[in-house]
C-alpha positions in Angstrom: 173.1 195.4 57.6 174.0 194.6 61.2 177.8 195.0 60.5 177.2 198.3 58.8 175.4 199.6 61.9 178.1 198.3 64.2 180.7 200.2 62.1 178.5 203.3 62.4 178.6 203.1 66.2 182.4 202.6 66.2 182.9 205.6 63.9 180.6 207.7 66.0 182.5 206.7 69.1 185.8 207.4 67.5 184.6 210.8 66.5 183.4 211.5 70.0 186.7 210.4 71.5 188.7 212.4 69.1 186.6 215.5 69.9 187.2 214.9 73.6 190.9 214.7 73.0 190.9 218.0 71.0 189.0 219.7 73.8 191.9 218.7 76.2 194.4 220.3 73.8 195.6 217.0 72.4 196.4 216.6 68.7 194.8 213.6 66.9 197.9 213.4 64.7 201.2 215.1 63.9 200.6 218.1 61.7 203.2 219.7 59.5 205.5 221.9 61.5 204.6 220.3 64.9 207.1 218.7 67.2 207.7 215.1 66.3 207.3 212.5 69.1 210.6 211.3 70.6 211.5 207.9 72.1 211.6 209.6 75.5 208.0 210.8 75.0 206.9 207.3 74.2 208.7 205.9 77.2 206.8 208.3 79.5 203.4 207.0 78.4 201.6 204.8 80.9 201.1 201.3 79.4 197.7 199.7 79.6 196.8 196.1 79.6 199.3 194.0 77.5 201.4 197.2 77.2 198.7 199.0 75.1 197.9 202.7 75.9 194.6 202.9 77.9 191.6 204.3 76.0 188.9 206.1 78.0 185.6 204.3 78.1 182.8 206.2 76.3 180.3 207.8 78.7 176.6 206.7 78.8 175.7 210.0 77.1 178.1 209.2 74.2 176.7 205.6 73.9 173.1 207.0 73.9 174.1 209.5 71.2 175.5 206.6 69.1 172.4 204.5 69.6 170.2 207.4 68.6 172.3 208.1 65.5 172.1 204.4 64.5 168.3 204.4 65.0 167.9 207.6 62.9 169.8 205.9 60.1 167.7 202.7 60.4 164.5 204.7 60.3 165.7 206.4 57.1 166.3 202.9 55.6 162.8 201.8 56.7 161.1 204.9 55.2 162.8 204.0 51.8 161.8 200.4 52.2 158.2 200.7 53.3 157.3 204.0 51.6 153.6 204.8 52.2 153.3 201.9 54.7 156.1 203.3 57.0 155.5 203.1 60.7 158.4 203.9 63.1 159.9 201.3 65.4 159.1 201.5 69.2 161.2 204.2 71.0 164.6 203.1 72.1 163.8 203.7 75.7 160.7 201.5 75.6 162.0 198.1 76.9 158.8 196.2 76.2 158.4 192.4 76.4 155.2 190.7 75.2 152.6 190.5 77.9 151.0 187.1 78.3 147.8 186.3 80.1 145.1 183.6 80.0 142.6 185.9 78.3 139.0 185.9 79.5 137.8 188.7 77.3 134.9 190.8 75.9 134.5 192.4 72.5 134.1 196.1 72.3 133.4 198.3 69.3 135.6 201.3 68.7 132.5 203.5 69.1 132.0 202.3 72.7 135.8 202.4 73.3 135.7 206.1 72.4 133.2 207.0 75.1 134.3 209.3 77.9 134.5 207.5 81.2 134.5 208.5 84.9 136.6 206.2 87.1 134.2 206.8 90.0 131.3 205.4 87.8 133.6 202.5 86.8 134.3 201.6 90.5 130.6 202.0 91.4 129.7 199.5 88.7 132.5 197.2 89.7 131.1 197.1 93.2 127.7 196.4 91.7 129.2 193.4 89.9 130.8 192.1 93.1 127.4 192.4 94.8 125.3 190.9 92.1 127.7 187.9 91.7 127.8 187.3 95.5 131.5 188.1 95.9 131.0 191.0 98.3 128.1 189.7 100.4 126.4 193.0 100.0 123.0 193.9 98.5 123.4 195.3 95.0 123.1 199.1 94.8 121.1 199.7 91.6 120.4 203.4 92.3 122.9 204.8 89.7 122.8 202.2 87.0 121.2 204.5 84.5 124.2 206.9 84.9 126.8 204.3 83.8 127.5 204.1 80.1 128.5 200.9 78.2 132.2 201.5 78.5 132.0 202.1 82.2 130.0 198.9 82.6 132.6 196.9 80.7 135.4 198.4 82.7 133.5 197.7 85.9 133.1 194.0 84.8 136.9 193.9 84.3 137.5 195.2 87.8 134.8 193.1 89.5 135.1 189.7 87.7 137.5 187.3 86.1 137.4 189.3 82.8 141.0 190.5 82.1 141.0 191.3 78.4 139.3 193.4 75.8 139.1 193.1 72.1 138.7 196.5 70.5 138.2 197.3 66.8 141.1 199.1 65.2 140.1 198.3 61.6 136.5 197.2 61.3 134.4 195.2 58.8 133.8 198.3 56.7 137.5 198.9 56.4 137.6 202.0 58.6 140.5 202.8 60.9 139.2 203.7 64.4 141.5 206.7 65.1 143.6 209.4 63.5 146.5 207.7 61.8 150.1 208.7 61.0 150.3 206.2 58.2 150.7 207.8 54.8 148.5 205.4 52.8 145.7 205.5 55.4 145.6 209.3 55.0 145.9 209.1 51.2 142.8 206.8 50.9 141.1 208.6 53.9 140.1 205.3 55.6 139.8 206.8 59.1 136.1 207.7 58.7 134.6 209.3 61.8 137.5 208.1 64.0 135.3 207.0 67.0 138.4 206.0 69.0 140.3 209.2 68.2 140.9 210.0 71.9 142.4 206.5 72.6 145.1 207.6 75.0 143.0 207.9 78.2 141.5 204.4 77.8 144.7 202.7 76.8 146.5 204.3 79.9 143.6 203.2 82.2 143.7 199.6 80.8 147.5 199.4 81.3 147.2 200.8 84.8 144.6 198.2 85.7 146.5 195.3 84.1 143.8 194.7 81.5 145.1 192.9 78.4 144.4 194.7 75.1 143.7 193.0 71.8 143.5 195.0 68.6 141.0 193.5 66.1 142.2 194.1 62.6 139.8 192.9 59.9 142.2 191.8 57.2 140.6 191.0 53.8 136.9 192.0 54.1 137.8 195.6 53.4 135.3 197.2 51.0 136.6 200.7 51.6 140.2 200.0 50.6 139.0 197.7 47.8 137.1 200.6 46.4 139.8 203.2 47.0 142.5 201.0 45.4 140.4 198.7 43.1 143.5 197.1 41.5 144.1 195.4 44.8 140.6 193.9 45.0 139.5 190.5 43.8 139.3 190.8 40.1 136.6 189.5 37.6 138.0 187.8 34.6 135.5 189.8 32.5 136.6 193.1 34.0 135.8 194.9 37.2 135.9 193.7 40.7 134.0 190.8 42.4 131.2 191.5 44.9 130.0 188.9 47.3 126.3 188.0 47.7 125.9 191.0 50.0 127.4 193.4 47.4 130.7 193.7 49.4 134.0 194.1 47.6 136.9 192.2 49.1 140.6 192.9 48.8 142.8 190.2 47.3 144.3 188.1 50.1 147.3 187.1 47.8 148.3 190.7 47.2 151.5 191.8 49.1 150.3 195.4 48.9 147.2 194.5 50.9 149.5 192.6 53.3 151.6 195.7 53.9 148.5 197.8 54.5 147.2 195.4 57.2 150.6 195.1 58.8 151.1 198.9 58.9 147.8 199.3 60.7 148.9 196.6 63.1 152.2 198.2 63.8 150.5 201.5 64.7 148.2 199.6 67.1 151.2 198.1 68.8 152.9 201.5 69.1 149.7 202.8 70.8 149.8 200.2 73.5 148.0 197.0 72.3 149.4 193.7 73.6 148.1 191.6 70.8 147.0 191.9 67.1 144.0 189.7 66.2 143.4 189.3 62.5 139.7 188.7 61.7 138.3 187.8 58.3 141.7 186.3 57.6 140.2 184.4 54.7 138.6 184.6 51.3 134.9 185.2 50.7 132.4 182.4 51.0 130.6 180.8 48.0 133.9 179.8 46.4 132.2 177.3 44.0 130.4 180.3 42.4 133.2 182.8 42.1 136.2 180.6 41.5 135.5 180.2 37.7 134.9 183.9 37.2 137.5 185.6 39.3 141.2 186.2 39.1 143.7 186.7 41.9 146.9 188.5 40.9 150.0 187.4 42.8 148.5 184.0 43.4 151.5 182.3 41.8 150.0 178.8 41.8 149.2 178.7 45.5 146.1 177.3 47.2 144.1 179.7 49.2 145.1 178.2 52.5 148.8 178.6 51.5 148.1 182.3 50.8 146.6 182.8 54.2 149.5 180.9 55.8 152.0 183.0 54.0 150.3 186.2 55.0 150.3 185.2 58.7 154.0 184.2 58.5 154.8 187.6 56.9 152.8 189.5 59.5 154.4 187.6 62.4 157.9 188.4 61.1 157.2 192.1 60.4 155.6 192.6 63.8 158.3 190.9 65.8 160.1 194.2 66.7 156.9 195.5 68.2 156.7 192.8 70.9 153.0 191.9 70.4 151.3 188.5 70.2 149.5 187.5 67.0 146.1 185.8 66.8 143.8 184.7 64.0 140.0 184.2 64.0 138.7 181.2 62.1 135.3 179.8 61.3 133.9 177.3 63.8 133.8 174.6 61.1 137.6 174.8 60.7 137.8 172.5 63.7 136.3 169.8 61.5 137.1 170.5 57.9 140.4 169.3 56.4 142.6 171.1 53.9 140.0 173.9 53.5 137.5 171.5 52.0 134.8 172.0 51.1 134.7 175.7 52.1 137.7 176.7 50.0 138.1 180.0 51.9 141.8 179.7 52.9 141.3 178.3 56.5 143.1 175.1 57.3 143.5 174.6 61.0 147.1 173.4 61.1 148.4 176.0 58.6 147.0 178.8 60.7 147.8 177.3 64.1 151.4 176.9 63.2 151.8 180.6 62.3 150.1 182.4 65.2 150.2 182.3 68.9 146.4 182.2 69.4 143.8 180.6 67.2 140.3 181.7 67.8 137.5 179.5 66.4 134.2 181.3 66.3 132.1 178.5 67.8 128.7 180.2 67.8 126.0 177.5 68.1 123.6 179.7 66.1 126.0 179.4 63.1 125.8 175.7 62.7 123.2 174.0 60.5 120.7 171.3 61.5 122.1 168.1 62.9 125.7 169.3 63.5 127.1 167.3 66.4 123.8 165.4 66.5 121.6 168.4 67.4 118.6 169.2 65.3 118.9 172.8 66.4 122.5 173.4 67.6 121.6 176.9 68.9 119.6 175.1 71.7 122.8 173.3 72.9 125.5 175.9 73.8 127.4 173.4 76.1 127.2 170.5 73.7 128.3 172.4 70.6 131.3 174.0 72.4 132.4 170.7 73.9 132.2 168.9 70.6 133.9 171.6 68.5 136.7 172.1 71.1 137.4 168.4 71.2 138.0 168.5 67.4 140.3 171.6 67.9 142.2 169.8 70.6 142.7 166.8 68.4 144.1 168.9 65.6 146.4 170.8 67.9 147.7 167.5 69.4 148.9 166.6 65.9 151.3 169.7 65.8 154.6 170.2 67.6 154.0 173.8 68.8 150.6 175.0 67.8 148.7 178.2 68.8 146.8 178.3 72.1 143.0 177.7 71.5 141.0 180.7 72.6 137.4 180.3 71.3 134.9 183.1 70.5 131.6 182.2 72.2 128.1 183.4 71.5 127.0 186.3 73.7 123.8 187.1 71.8 120.4 185.7 71.0 119.7 184.6 67.4 116.0 185.1 66.7 116.5 184.4 63.0 117.1 180.7 63.9 114.0 178.6 64.0 113.8 177.1 67.5 116.4 179.5 68.9 116.8 180.0 72.7 117.4 183.1 74.7 121.2 183.4 75.4 120.9 184.4 79.1 123.8 184.4 81.5 123.5 180.6 82.0 123.4 179.8 78.2 126.5 182.0 77.6 128.4 180.6 80.6 127.5 177.0 79.6 130.0 177.5 76.8 132.7 178.7 79.2 132.0 175.6 81.3 132.4 173.3 78.3 135.9 174.8 77.6 137.0 174.7 81.2 136.2 171.0 81.5 138.5 170.4 78.6 141.3 172.5 79.9 140.5 175.4 77.4 140.7 178.2 80.0 140.6 181.2 77.6 137.6 182.7 75.8 136.2 185.8 74.3 132.5 186.7 74.3 131.0 188.2 71.2 128.1 190.6 71.7 127.8 192.9 68.7 125.9 195.4 70.9 128.4 195.1 73.7 125.8 194.1 76.3 127.3 191.9 79.0 125.5 190.6 82.1 128.0 190.2 85.0 126.1 187.1 86.2 127.7 185.3 83.3 130.8 184.9 85.5 129.2 182.9 88.3 129.6 179.5 86.5 132.4 178.0 88.5 130.3 175.7 90.6 128.9 174.0 87.5 132.3 172.8 86.2 132.4 169.0 86.4 135.9 168.2 87.5 135.3 164.5 87.3 133.8 164.5 83.7 136.8 162.7 82.4 136.7 159.0 83.1 139.8 157.0 84.1 141.5 155.6 81.1 140.1 158.1 78.6 141.9 160.7 76.7 140.8 164.4 76.5 138.5 163.4 73.6 136.7 160.9 75.9 138.2 157.9 73.9 139.3 154.7 75.5 142.6 153.1 74.2 140.5 150.5 72.4 138.4 153.1 70.7 141.5 155.0 69.5 143.0 151.7 68.1 139.8 150.9 66.3 139.6 154.3 64.8 143.2 154.1 63.7 142.7 150.6 62.0 139.5 151.8 60.3 141.4 154.8 59.0 144.1 152.6 57.5 141.5 150.3 56.0 139.5 153.0 54.3 142.4 155.3 53.3 141.4 158.1 55.7 144.8 159.7 55.6 143.8 162.7 57.8 142.7 160.4 60.6 145.9 158.4 60.3 147.8 161.6 60.6 145.9 162.7 63.7 146.3 159.3 65.4 150.0 158.7 64.6 152.6 160.0 67.1 154.5 163.1 66.0 157.9 161.3 66.0 156.6 158.4 63.9 155.5 160.3 60.8 156.2 163.3 58.6 155.4 166.6 60.2 154.0 168.0 56.9 150.6 166.3 56.2 151.0 166.5 52.4 154.2 164.5 52.6 152.7 162.1 55.0 149.7 161.5 52.8 151.9 161.2 49.7 154.0 158.6 51.3 151.1 156.4 52.1 149.5 156.9 48.6 152.8 156.2 46.8 153.3 153.0 48.9 149.7 151.9 48.3 149.6 150.8 51.9 146.2 149.5 52.9 144.9 147.4 55.8 142.7 144.8 54.1 141.4 143.0 57.2 141.8 143.3 60.9 140.4 141.9 64.2 141.3 143.3 67.7 142.0 140.4 70.1 142.6 142.5 73.2 143.8 145.8 74.6 145.7 145.7 77.9 147.8 148.2 80.0 151.5 147.8 79.4 152.6 148.6 82.9 154.4 151.8 81.7 151.4 154.1 81.5 150.4 153.0 78.0 148.5 150.2 76.4 149.1 147.4 73.9 146.5 146.2 71.4 146.9 142.7 70.0 145.6 142.5 66.4 145.2 140.0 63.6 144.9 141.0 60.0 146.8 141.8 56.8 148.3 144.8 55.0 149.0 145.1 51.2 151.3 147.6 49.5 153.7 147.8 46.5 156.0 145.6 48.6 153.5 142.7 48.7 151.5 141.4 51.7 152.2 141.6 55.4 150.1 139.2 57.5 149.4 140.0 61.2 149.2 137.3 63.8 149.0 138.7 67.3 150.8 141.9 66.3 151.3 144.4 69.1 150.1 148.0 68.5 151.3 150.6 71.1 148.7 153.1 72.3 149.9 156.0 74.4 148.9 159.5 75.3 150.6 162.3 73.5 149.4 165.8 74.3 146.5 164.2 76.2 145.3 162.4 73.1 145.7 158.7 72.4 148.1 158.0 69.5 148.8 154.6 67.9 152.1 153.1 66.7 151.9 150.3 64.1 154.4 147.5 64.6 157.1 146.8 62.0 155.6 144.9 59.1 157.2 141.8 57.5 156.5 141.8 53.8 156.1 138.8 51.5 156.3 139.5 47.8 153.4 138.6 45.6 153.9 136.8 42.3 153.5 139.1 39.4 154.5 142.3 41.4 
């Protein structure tokens, strides 16, 4: 395709040059009856480089005309390819590179984003924020607070605090698009609803002018509107009809490429309208998989696991959105930091498979969403700092096992959960305790979720509470000593905990793909049958050496250990363990 377009440009330039020559009275060739060129005429021509006649360089106007013609041809190809999902490419004169920030963000509904705003009111509230947080040293002026709407408050927080990013609904949980759309399929199914963000341009321009990073929230597969409008693309019941979850909501089929194209088209349009990032939410299957798995059918599954389907969708979206120069993010359940291979949830969310396909992975670590005794807390909602710290440690450990994973940017709880027995009020301190937990671990991005978009500016006065000395000398980011890491590694080998072995083995010492790694161990039947740690000492080169006695067995026989040296070293701030080479002795009968 690229060669065809190159020839198109050359042909256009040739046509333009020929036209220029004709305008000067020159003939592009020798017509019948015209004077033939003589040797003397040839001799009189000025030679160019290497004796070739000089050719005039095309003007910038001619080059631009050629580029526009090439783009027009390309857009016709795209219209034929994408059909009802067609969205044009960014304009030729828009030289846009992806904007990257360490996002400290707030969530905002499209309804609030659609409010009219007065910049004077925004600046008034920004000054109020600076005063109430002690930045300006002035007394807060509360005289006009009732005149400031929610959008103006949020914008004022952006101007007066560290908040530098906003997540705005573009496609919400009900499947409605927030604005008038130019996408054919959106207009065919009429999924724009009331279009609360119809007048998006003024806000998008203001956010760009004030260097506020914009994130488009696109709810991917919980889309009851599209599922009803195009029911053949919903999750199907084997007995006929479509599946509804326990709340009566119909979901689209996450394996369906038609659904993929719909979500990608909505995302392309968001990019064209100025968003810096596309964040896919509900990028998963419904919960209660044990109930619906036996009674449902997923066309286009093609033998894939659910987490493979989600992985494939994100890879496709990333590729298709590449020309639009936007970042890609995915929201995941908080429990994804602990579960392995989408077990037991079976909703399509495996940390490594998502983290390797997007640039930002956003676990929703809301303490109110964890059951009793998670992380050792009878009521996790009462422990915002502790829950965030524990969950983020798990996330960091999983990221450290991948070569180039997504940046961790957690969603944190910005609301009170009165439905939880023993709940606490999520005041500014409770909310900011979660930010503190992240900052102490080096996770310096976050998004606060408040469904009602209520944000107290005092949340952002947490900095003095960050314990910069929380990490003890000799520990990794997970607060493990070298000896603790070695012990965990040996126990994992002894009890066939392949996932733990994978996490604790250096990247260069194992298969990158976990399934291949686990299969290799299982096929070899490698097991540590006994072990005792003699000592763990610094090796003088920044790492440690653990001396171990014990024995391995495998299909090769037995490998006794006497004073074997295991290397323990930091990799991505997490201790990893390297097993020494094993000397095998065949066992009779094997």
